[in-house]
N, C-alpha and C positions, 0 to 999 in steps of 0.2 A: 781758676776753679769754676766749674759749671754747677750752679745751684738750681735745684728744682724742689718744689713742695710735693712730696709724695704722700698720698692718702690711701689707706687700705680700709675698705668698707667690708665689715663682717656681719655675721648673724647676731652676735652679742655685743659688738662694739665697733667703733670707728676710730682708727688711730692714724696719726700722721706726724711728719717731721720734715725739716729741710735736709736734703741729701746732696752730697758731693757726687755727681753722677760719673765722674772720672775714676774715683776710688771706690765707689759703692759703699760709702759710710755715712751715717747720720752726722750732721753738723749742727743740730739743735736738739733740745730736749724733746723726746717723744711725748706727744699728748694723746690721751685716749678718753673718749666719751662712751659710756655704756649705752646700749640701745636695747629696748625691750620689745619683744614680739617681732612681727614682720614689719620692719620699719618702712614708713611711707616716704614718697619723694620729697615732700616739703620739709620734713624733719631732717633728712640727710642734707638737703641744701642749706638749711639753717646751720647745721654742724660744720659743713665745709666752709661756710662764711665765717664761722667762729675761729676755725684754724687760721684763715687768712688774716683776720683782725688780730688774733693773739700773737701771730708771728710777724705782723706788719709786712705781709708778703705782697709783692707787686708783679711777680713773674709768672711763669707758666706752672700748671698743676698737672701731675700725673695721678691717675686714679685706678686702683685695682678694685673691681666690682664683682660681687658674687652672682654672675649671670653670664650667659652667652652674650658677647658684645661684638657687634660688627659696625664699623664706621661710627662708633660712638653711641649706637643705639642698643638698648637692652632688649634681648629677644627671649629671655626666660626669667624666671624668678623662683628659685628653690627655697631660699632661706630669707627672703625679703618680700615685701608686699607685691602682689601681682599687678598693682597699679603701675609698676615700673615698665611692664612689657610695652614696647613700642616707643618709649621715651628716649629722646636723644640726650644722654647724660651730659655730654660736652656743652651742648647749647644751654641746658638748664644751669650749669655752673657759670657760664658766661653771663647769662641774664642776672644771676644772683650776685656775682662778684665783680663782673667786668673783666675777668681774667680768662685767658685761653686755657682750656683743659683738654687732656687726651686720656681717654679711658680704655681699659682692656679687662679681660677676665682676670679675677684676682689670683687664681692659681697659676695662670700664665705669667703674671707679674712676679710671683714668688719663684717660678721656674727660671725666669730670666735672671733674677738676682743670683740664684745658685749656679747657673751656667756661666755667668759673667764674672762673678766675684766670690763664689763659694765652692761647695763640694763638687760641683759639676765641671769645674775648670779643666781638670786633666782629661776629660772624656768628650772632647769635641768631635771625635770621629766615630763615636759609638751611638747606640740607641739608648736614650736616657728617659726614664719616667720620673717626674717629680710629683709627689703626693703631698697634699696639705690635709692633715688630720685635725679637724677642729669641730665647728658646728656641723659641718658636713664633711664630704671628702672631695677635695679639688684635685685636678690632675693637669699636668703639662707634659707633652711628649716632644722630645727633641731628637731629630734624626740627623746625625752628623752636624750638630750645632744649630740646625734650623728648627724653629718652633712650628708645630702643627697646632693652630689656635683652637680654643673652645672645644676641647675634647670631652669634658664632662663625664669622665669615666666613673665618677662616684654614683652615676645613675645606672650602671650595669645592674642587672637583676641576678640575685643569688638566692636559690630556693624560693623563687617567686616574690622576693622582696628587694627593694632598691638597696644597693650596697651601703650607701651612707646612712640608711635607717637601721642597719645592722652593725656596722663596724666603725662608725665615726668616734672621735674622742668624746663628743657630747653624749652618745649612747653609753659609752663606758661609764661616764660620770652619773648619768641618769639612773642606770641600773646598778650602780655601785659595784661594778665588776672588778675582780682582782685582775692584775696585769696578765696573769697566765690565762684566765678565762677569756679576757678580751682578745688576747693574742690568737686564740683558736678562731675567732670570728674574722680577725684581720688576715690570718693565714688563708682562709677560704677565698678571700677577696684577692690576695696577692697571687694565689694559684691561678685564678681566672685571668688576671693580667698577664702572667707569664705565658699561659697557654695562647692567649690572643696575640700578644705583641713580641714575645721573646726578647725583652729588654736586656741590655748588657749591664745596666746600672739602675738601681732603684734608690731614690733619695727621698727620705721621709722628713717633711716639714710640718708647719702648723703648730698649734698649741701642744700637741703630744710629743713633739720632737725633743723638747728639753728633758723628757723622761725616757729617752730611747734605751738607756741602759737597763731599764726595768722590763722592757718587752722584746728588744732585739734578740736576746738569747733564746726566746721561745719560738722564733720564726725560722723557717727553713726555705730558702729561695735559691734558685740557680744564679740569679743576677748578683752583682756586687751590691750589698745593702749598706747605705750610708745615712747618717743623720744630716739634716740641713745645717750648714754652718751659721746661717743668719736666723735660724729658728723662726719665730713669728714676726720678725722685722723684715723678712724677705719681701713681702708684698709691698711695703713702703718703698724699699730700695728699687725693686724691679719696675714699679709703676713710674717712679721718677726717671729712671733710665730710659724707659720707653717714650715718655713725653719729650725728653731732650732729643731723642733720635728721630722720632716720627715727625716732629715739626720741621725737620730738614728735608 
């Protein structure tokens, strides 16, 4: 069994667990720490160190991070502190814990989990878009099983406003929208994605995915529409799998 500590950094919380990267399942209790506001680098490092201590972990760490991430460096900051821009996440984790870390965009991590171990498994020859609907809108595009990293499709503009500021799950909760009302906003966004990318499959993950039965009936798309199988655990699983395979 290959074990990796997977950590998913989000806009409202950071969660992690040990993952069996061959089966794509959690093999420890999931731990979650809430975060307030646009969390700064030193606080996230403290929390990652806490995961390591709590789980008595001495191996590698995979991190899903809410930013464009290239070679371990954060190049954007939508729902976290802008102090992250330009920071090498992997190096910071090593300095804090002494452990090797491998980071990637959080939605890409969730997408990997769904394509390897979840709803995307039967669609390795198709064009698949995985969306994470949570604090923002994350996206991962797979073309015949290959990931196009760091797509950030939640930042498409719709009616002059960034999509994730109109149609994320956080907006639904903030405005106390009914599922049907929110579905209208989400539909506009999905229409734009279908026009631009003509996906064969759309997989909806993130915090909203566990309520898919409440809003899927209100959506009308050409692609096959599926809920993520791993719900909001996908980021942990995908980040762990990525770390296990990138180190090779």
